C-alpha positions as CSV (number, residue, x, y, z in Angstrom):
1,M,9.1,-47.7,-67.9
2,N,10.5,-51.1,-68.7
3,S,14.1,-50.6,-66.9
4,N,14.5,-51.0,-63.5
5,E,16.1,-47.8,-63.2
6,F,12.5,-45.8,-63.9
7,A,10.4,-49.0,-61.8
8,S,7.7,-48.5,-58.9
9,P,8.9,-49.4,-55.7
10,R,7.6,-53.1,-54.2
11,D,8.6,-54.0,-50.9
12,S,6.4,-51.8,-48.4
13,K,9.7,-50.3,-46.5
14,S,10.7,-48.9,-49.8
15,K,6.5,-47.9,-50.9
16,R,6.8,-45.6,-47.4
17,R,9.8,-44.1,-48.5
18,A,8.5,-43.6,-51.5
19,L,5.3,-42.1,-49.9
20,R,7.6,-39.7,-48.0
21,E,9.6,-38.7,-51.3
22,V,6.5,-37.9,-53.0
23,L,5.0,-36.0,-50.2
24,V,8.2,-33.8,-49.9
25,V,8.5,-32.9,-53.5
26,S,5.1,-32.2,-54.4
27,T,4.8,-30.1,-51.7
28,K,8.2,-28.0,-52.5
29,L,6.4,-28.0,-56.1
30,G,3.4,-26.7,-54.4
31,L,4.8,-24.0,-52.7
32,T,6.8,-22.4,-55.5
33,S,4.9,-23.8,-58.9
34,F,3.8,-20.3,-59.8
35,G,2.4,-19.3,-63.7
36,G,0.0,-21.7,-64.7
37,P,-0.7,-25.3,-65.9
38,V,2.3,-25.1,-68.7
39,A,4.6,-23.5,-66.1
40,H,3.9,-26.3,-63.8
41,L,4.9,-28.7,-66.6
42,G,7.7,-27.4,-66.8
43,Y,8.8,-27.7,-62.9
44,F,7.3,-30.9,-63.2
45,H,9.5,-32.1,-65.9
46,N,12.6,-30.5,-64.2
47,E,12.0,-32.3,-60.8
48,Y,10.7,-35.7,-61.7
49,V,12.2,-36.3,-64.9
50,R,15.8,-34.8,-65.1
51,K,16.2,-34.7,-61.1
52,R,14.9,-37.6,-59.8
53,R,14.4,-39.5,-63.0
54,W,11.3,-41.0,-61.7
55,L,10.1,-41.2,-65.4
56,D,11.8,-41.3,-68.6
57,E,11.2,-39.2,-71.6
58,R,8.7,-40.5,-73.3
59,S,6.7,-41.4,-70.3
60,Y,6.3,-38.5,-69.3
61,A,5.1,-37.0,-72.3
62,D,2.3,-39.7,-72.7
63,L,1.2,-38.8,-69.8
64,V,0.9,-35.2,-70.0
65,A,-1.0,-36.0,-73.5
66,L,-3.4,-38.2,-71.4
67,C,-4.3,-35.7,-69.0
68,Q,-4.5,-32.6,-71.4
69,F,-6.9,-35.0,-73.5
70,L,-8.8,-35.7,-70.0
71,P,-11.0,-32.9,-68.5
72,G,-9.8,-31.6,-65.5
73,P,-6.8,-29.5,-64.3
74,A,-4.2,-31.1,-66.4
75,S,-1.1,-30.5,-64.1
76,S,-2.8,-31.8,-61.3
77,Q,-3.8,-34.8,-63.4
78,V,-0.1,-35.1,-64.2
79,G,1.5,-34.6,-60.7
80,I,-1.7,-37.5,-59.7
81,G,-0.2,-39.5,-62.6
82,I,3.5,-39.4,-61.0
83,G,2.7,-39.9,-58.3
84,V,0.8,-43.6,-58.7
85,I,3.2,-44.6,-60.7
86,R,5.8,-43.5,-58.1
87,A,4.1,-45.0,-55.1
88,G,0.4,-46.2,-56.2
89,L,-2.9,-45.1,-55.3
90,L,-1.8,-43.6,-52.4
91,G,1.0,-41.9,-54.2
92,G,-1.3,-40.3,-56.6
93,F,-3.3,-38.6,-53.6
94,V,-0.3,-37.7,-51.3
95,A,1.1,-35.9,-54.7
96,W,-2.4,-34.3,-54.9
97,C,-2.3,-33.0,-51.1
98,G,1.3,-31.8,-51.8
99,F,0.6,-29.9,-54.5
100,T,-2.7,-28.3,-53.6
101,L,-2.9,-27.6,-50.2
102,P,-0.6,-24.4,-49.9
103,S,-2.7,-22.5,-52.2
104,V,-5.6,-24.0,-50.4
105,I,-5.0,-22.8,-47.1
106,A,-4.0,-19.4,-49.3
107,L,-7.2,-18.8,-51.1
108,I,-9.9,-19.8,-47.8
109,G,-7.6,-17.1,-45.6
110,F,-8.4,-14.2,-48.6
111,A,-12.2,-15.5,-48.7
112,L,-12.3,-15.3,-44.8
113,L,-10.8,-12.1,-45.3
114,L,-13.6,-10.8,-47.5
115,K,-16.0,-12.2,-45.6
116,G,-15.0,-10.4,-42.6
117,M,-14.6,-7.1,-43.7
118,D,-16.6,-5.0,-45.9
119,I,-13.8,-4.2,-48.9
120,S,-15.9,-5.7,-51.5
121,H,-15.4,-1.9,-53.3
122,A,-12.3,-1.6,-52.6
123,G,-9.8,0.2,-54.9
124,W,-7.6,-2.8,-54.8
125,I,-10.2,-5.4,-55.4
126,H,-11.1,-3.6,-58.8
127,G,-7.5,-4.1,-59.2
128,L,-8.1,-8.0,-58.9
129,K,-10.8,-8.1,-61.4
130,I,-8.7,-5.6,-64.1
131,V,-6.0,-8.5,-63.1
132,A,-8.3,-11.1,-64.2
133,V,-9.3,-9.4,-67.6
134,A,-5.8,-9.2,-68.5
135,I,-4.8,-13.2,-67.8
136,V,-7.7,-14.7,-69.5
137,A,-7.2,-12.3,-72.5
138,H,-3.4,-13.9,-72.0
139,A,-4.3,-17.3,-72.1
140,V,-7.3,-16.9,-75.0
141,L,-4.2,-15.5,-77.1
142,G,-1.7,-18.9,-76.3
143,M,-4.7,-21.2,-76.4
144,G,-5.9,-19.6,-79.7
145,Q,-2.4,-19.9,-81.5
146,K,-1.9,-23.4,-80.2
147,L,-5.6,-25.3,-80.8
148,T,-6.9,-23.1,-83.5
149,P,-4.4,-22.4,-86.2
150,D,-6.7,-22.9,-89.3
151,K,-9.8,-21.8,-90.4
152,K,-11.8,-24.4,-89.9
153,R,-11.3,-24.5,-85.6
154,A,-11.3,-21.0,-85.6
155,T,-14.8,-21.1,-87.1
156,V,-15.6,-23.8,-84.4
157,A,-14.1,-21.7,-81.7
158,V,-16.6,-18.7,-82.6
159,L,-19.6,-20.6,-83.2
160,A,-18.4,-21.4,-79.8
161,A,-18.1,-18.3,-78.2
162,S,-21.4,-16.8,-79.7
163,A,-23.2,-19.6,-78.7
164,A,-21.9,-19.7,-74.8
165,L,-22.6,-15.9,-75.0
166,L,-26.4,-16.0,-76.5
167,W,-27.2,-19.5,-74.5
168,Q,-26.4,-19.2,-70.8
169,S,-27.5,-21.7,-68.6
170,V,-25.8,-24.9,-66.4
171,I,-26.0,-27.5,-69.5
172,S,-25.1,-25.3,-72.6
173,Q,-21.4,-26.0,-72.4
174,V,-21.9,-29.5,-72.2
175,L,-23.7,-29.6,-75.5
176,I,-21.7,-27.0,-76.8
177,I,-18.7,-29.4,-76.2
178,A,-20.5,-32.3,-77.9
179,A,-21.5,-30.6,-80.6
180,A,-17.7,-29.4,-81.2
181,A,-16.6,-33.3,-81.0
182,L,-18.6,-34.0,-83.4
183,A,-17.9,-31.7,-85.7
184,G,-14.1,-32.6,-85.0
185,L,-15.3,-36.3,-86.0
186,W,-16.6,-34.8,-89.3
187,M,-13.6,-32.6,-90.3
188,Y,-11.4,-34.6,-89.3
189,R,-12.4,-38.3,-90.1
190,K,-9.7,-39.0,-92.8
191,K,-7.1,-37.9,-90.8
192,T,-4.5,-40.5,-89.9
193,A,-3.9,-41.3,-86.3
194,A,-0.2,-40.6,-84.6
195,E,1.6,-43.2,-83.7
196,A,1.2,-43.7,-79.7
197,P,4.4,-45.0,-77.3
198,V,3.2,-47.3,-74.5
199,L,3.0,-45.7,-70.8
200,D,3.5,-48.8,-68.4
201,I,1.3,-48.3,-65.3
202,P,1.1,-50.3,-62.3
203,I,-3.0,-50.2,-62.2
204,R,-4.9,-53.0,-62.3
205,R,-7.7,-52.7,-64.8
206,G,-10.3,-53.8,-62.4
207,V,-9.7,-50.8,-60.7
208,A,-9.6,-48.7,-63.4
209,Y,-13.3,-50.0,-64.2
210,F,-14.4,-49.3,-61.0
211,C,-13.4,-45.2,-61.0
212,L,-14.5,-44.8,-64.5
213,I,-17.5,-46.2,-63.2
214,L,-17.5,-44.1,-60.1
215,F,-17.2,-40.8,-62.1
216,F,-19.9,-41.1,-64.4
217,G,-22.0,-42.5,-61.4
218,L,-21.4,-39.6,-59.6
219,L,-22.5,-37.9,-62.6
220,I,-25.9,-39.0,-62.7
221,V,-26.7,-40.1,-59.4
222,L,-25.6,-36.9,-57.3
223,P,-28.0,-34.5,-58.8
224,L,-30.8,-36.7,-58.5
225,L,-30.1,-37.3,-54.6
226,Q,-29.9,-33.6,-54.5
227,R,-33.6,-33.5,-55.5
228,L,-34.6,-36.4,-53.3
229,Y,-32.7,-34.8,-50.1
230,P,-32.0,-31.7,-50.7
231,S,-28.9,-29.9,-48.0
232,G,-26.9,-27.1,-48.7
233,G,-23.4,-29.7,-48.6
234,L,-25.0,-31.6,-51.6
235,A,-26.0,-29.0,-53.3
236,L,-22.5,-27.7,-53.5
237,F,-20.4,-30.9,-53.9
238,D,-22.7,-31.8,-57.0
239,S,-22.0,-28.4,-58.5
240,F,-18.1,-28.2,-58.2
241,Y,-18.5,-32.4,-58.9
242,R,-20.2,-31.4,-62.3
243,S,-17.4,-28.6,-63.0
244,G,-14.7,-30.5,-62.4
245,S,-16.3,-33.4,-64.9
246,L,-17.0,-30.8,-67.6
247,V,-14.0,-28.6,-68.1
248,F,-11.8,-29.1,-70.9
249,G,-8.6,-27.2,-71.4
250,G,-7.2,-26.5,-67.9
251,G,-7.9,-23.7,-65.3
252,H,-8.6,-20.7,-66.9
253,V,-11.8,-22.8,-68.5
254,V,-13.4,-23.7,-65.0
255,L,-14.0,-19.6,-64.6
256,P,-17.3,-19.6,-66.7
257,L,-18.9,-23.0,-65.2
258,L,-18.1,-21.9,-61.8
259,E,-19.7,-18.6,-62.5
260,H,-22.6,-20.4,-63.7
261,E,-22.7,-22.5,-61.1
262,V,-22.5,-20.1,-57.9
263,V,-23.4,-16.8,-59.2
264,P,-27.1,-17.0,-60.5
265,S,-27.6,-19.6,-56.8
266,G,-26.6,-16.8,-55.0
267,W,-23.8,-19.0,-53.2
268,V,-21.1,-16.3,-54.0
269,G,-22.0,-12.4,-55.2
270,K,-20.2,-11.5,-59.2
271,E,-18.0,-8.9,-57.5
272,D,-16.6,-11.4,-54.9
273,F,-16.5,-13.8,-57.8
274,L,-14.2,-12.1,-59.9
275,A,-12.3,-10.6,-57.0
276,G,-11.1,-14.5,-55.8
277,Y,-10.6,-15.0,-59.3
278,G,-7.5,-12.5,-59.4
279,A,-6.4,-13.5,-56.2
280,A,-6.2,-16.9,-57.3
281,Q,-3.2,-15.8,-59.8
282,A,-1.3,-14.8,-56.9
283,V,-0.7,-18.1,-55.9
284,P,1.4,-21.0,-56.6
285,G,-0.2,-24.4,-57.7
286,P,-3.2,-25.3,-59.5
287,L,-6.3,-22.7,-60.6
288,F,-8.5,-25.2,-59.5
289,T,-8.1,-24.3,-56.0
290,F,-10.0,-20.9,-57.2
291,A,-13.2,-23.5,-55.9
292,S,-11.4,-23.4,-52.3
293,Y,-12.4,-19.9,-51.9
294,L,-15.8,-20.2,-53.3
295,G,-16.8,-22.6,-51.2
296,A,-15.4,-21.0,-48.2
297,M,-17.4,-17.5,-49.5
298,A,-20.4,-20.0,-49.7
299,R,-20.3,-21.8,-46.0
300,G,-17.0,-21.0,-44.7
301,A,-13.9,-23.5,-43.6
302,W,-16.2,-26.7,-44.3
303,G,-17.9,-25.6,-47.6
304,A,-14.2,-24.6,-49.0
305,M,-13.4,-28.9,-48.1
306,I,-16.6,-29.7,-49.7
307,A,-16.0,-27.9,-53.0
308,T,-12.1,-28.5,-53.0
309,L,-12.8,-32.2,-52.8
310,A,-15.6,-32.3,-55.1
311,I,-13.9,-30.1,-58.2
312,F,-10.7,-32.8,-58.2
313,L,-12.2,-35.9,-57.4
314,P,-13.1,-36.6,-61.1
315,A,-9.4,-35.8,-61.8
316,F,-7.9,-38.3,-59.6
317,L,-10.9,-41.0,-60.8
318,L,-10.3,-40.2,-64.9
319,V,-6.4,-40.7,-64.5
320,V,-7.0,-44.1,-62.3
321,G,-9.6,-44.9,-64.9
322,T,-7.6,-44.2,-68.1
323,L,-4.3,-44.8,-67.7
324,P,-4.5,-48.5,-68.8
325,F,-6.1,-47.7,-71.7
326,W,-4.4,-45.0,-72.9
327,T,-2.1,-46.0,-75.5
328,S,-5.2,-47.8,-77.1
329,L,-7.5,-44.7,-76.9
330,R,-4.6,-42.6,-78.8
331,K,-4.6,-45.3,-81.7
332,S,-7.9,-44.5,-82.8
333,A,-8.2,-41.5,-85.2
334,R,-12.0,-40.7,-84.3
335,V,-10.7,-39.8,-80.7
336,Q,-8.0,-37.6,-82.2
337,G,-10.4,-35.8,-84.0
338,A,-12.7,-35.9,-81.2
339,L,-10.4,-33.9,-79.3
340,I,-9.5,-31.5,-81.9
341,G,-13.1,-30.0,-81.9
342,I,-13.5,-30.3,-78.3
343,N,-10.3,-28.0,-78.2
344,A,-11.1,-25.1,-80.4
345,A,-14.7,-25.0,-78.7
346,V,-12.6,-24.6,-75.2
347,V,-10.8,-21.9,-76.9
348,G,-14.4,-20.2,-77.8
349,I,-15.8,-20.9,-74.6
350,L,-13.2,-18.8,-72.5
351,L,-13.2,-15.8,-75.4
352,A,-17.0,-15.5,-74.5
353,A,-15.9,-15.6,-70.5
354,L,-13.8,-12.8,-71.5
355,Y,-16.8,-10.8,-72.6
356,N,-19.0,-12.1,-69.6
357,P,-18.6,-11.6,-67.4
358,L,-14.9,-10.1,-66.8
359,W,-14.7,-7.4,-69.2
360,T,-18.3,-6.1,-68.7
361,T,-17.8,-6.1,-65.3
362,A,-14.6,-4.7,-64.4
363,I,-13.8,-2.7,-67.8
364,M,-16.1,0.5,-66.7
365,G,-13.9,3.2,-68.4
366,P,-10.7,4.3,-70.2
367,R,-8.5,4.3,-67.4
368,D,-9.4,0.4,-66.5
369,F,-9.1,-0.4,-70.3
370,A,-5.3,1.6,-69.7
371,L,-4.6,-1.1,-66.8
372,A,-5.4,-4.2,-68.1
373,S,-3.6,-2.8,-71.6
374,L,-0.4,-2.7,-69.5
375,L,-0.7,-6.2,-67.5
376,F,-1.7,-8.1,-70.8
377,V,1.4,-6.2,-72.2
378,L,3.5,-7.1,-68.7
379,L,2.3,-11.1,-69.3
380,V,2.9,-11.4,-73.0
381,F,6.3,-9.5,-73.9
382,W,7.8,-8.6,-70.8
383,K,6.9,-12.7,-69.1
384,A,6.2,-11.2,-65.8
385,P,5.2,-13.6,-63.3
386,S,1.5,-13.3,-62.3
387,W,1.9,-12.7,-58.9
388,M,3.6,-9.6,-59.5
389,V,1.3,-9.0,-62.2
390,V,-1.4,-9.2,-59.4
391,V,0.3,-7.0,-57.2
392,I,0.9,-4.2,-59.8
393,G,-3.0,-4.9,-60.6
394,A,-4.4,-4.3,-56.7
395,A,-1.9,-1.2,-57.2
396,G,-3.1,0.2,-59.9
397,G,-6.6,-0.2,-58.7
398,I,-6.4,1.7,-55.5
399,L,-5.0,4.3,-58.2
400,I,-7.8,4.6,-60.4
401,H,-10.4,4.1,-57.7
């Protein structure tokens, strides 16, 4: 971004216009971006790079690489980064609002519907659980092919899956990811780091340091505050902030973390949890808005607001905090080795979630397995959109039931 063509607006009138543009375009994407994080990145490229030329190809690729490196929702982080580059910190917030709020509103409405009606045992709810099995199986397949292509990484993935299944606690996934990072450092200690292109970001390093300190500080302080001043709202914020901070690999991997946070605590029943996860596949935008549904189920509309802000706040802090340092970080072979190990563990954690709670709760007999297989084929081979798979799965659940 060294040419004037890609420069950010500088005067106040241009900045206001840029903010309006960011809001309009991000809202359009939030209403139309179906298909998950990979599809979202394609929509972003077409809209922000090809049509509007807010970024050049190299800078966009570098931004995507950063957001795949960080924990959190990759597509949302890319959108936040583009908003920051285009219109400053407020532009990042506006871009997040436009891309996120449509699915937040839809999932809160679904949660209130479930709470207001006794439909927890309806056939279409069971169908949504089977949809979740097919979609996560699809995610495991795609991520496994990309992130575990050799025996070393496949072994890390299987060990991570085994550990996640046999040792289920709040901190287990954090320790599994940390162990995988150490394994990656050791296995790829002789690997040469790839060259990293420069990404020009209009953020002062002081602001970046503040965001990083706040990110880590909240991870430490929130649990302490909850112990000293226990309250339902603070407990909810702490749980969802921790989930948003520790999820590597994108939206689907948040499933086991959130399940460990909200189901054992009694905030959301397992049946409602899986039904909401299936419904989340039918709406556009980031899958992390599943948190809005869970917050609404736990504490109504106020809980939905707390959960939504808490799970996305780490994404914003990490993007703003790391963008100025990303080029130098990517030059480190140690960082790249750790990331390889973490990515392999992410595949294993998602594989464990595919078995428990998804498979053990949704696949209760041959008919369920047949429907899940059909939905999986539609996703993998027929490339059917997620919303269509959700509709077919819900209808199939009614027939089975």
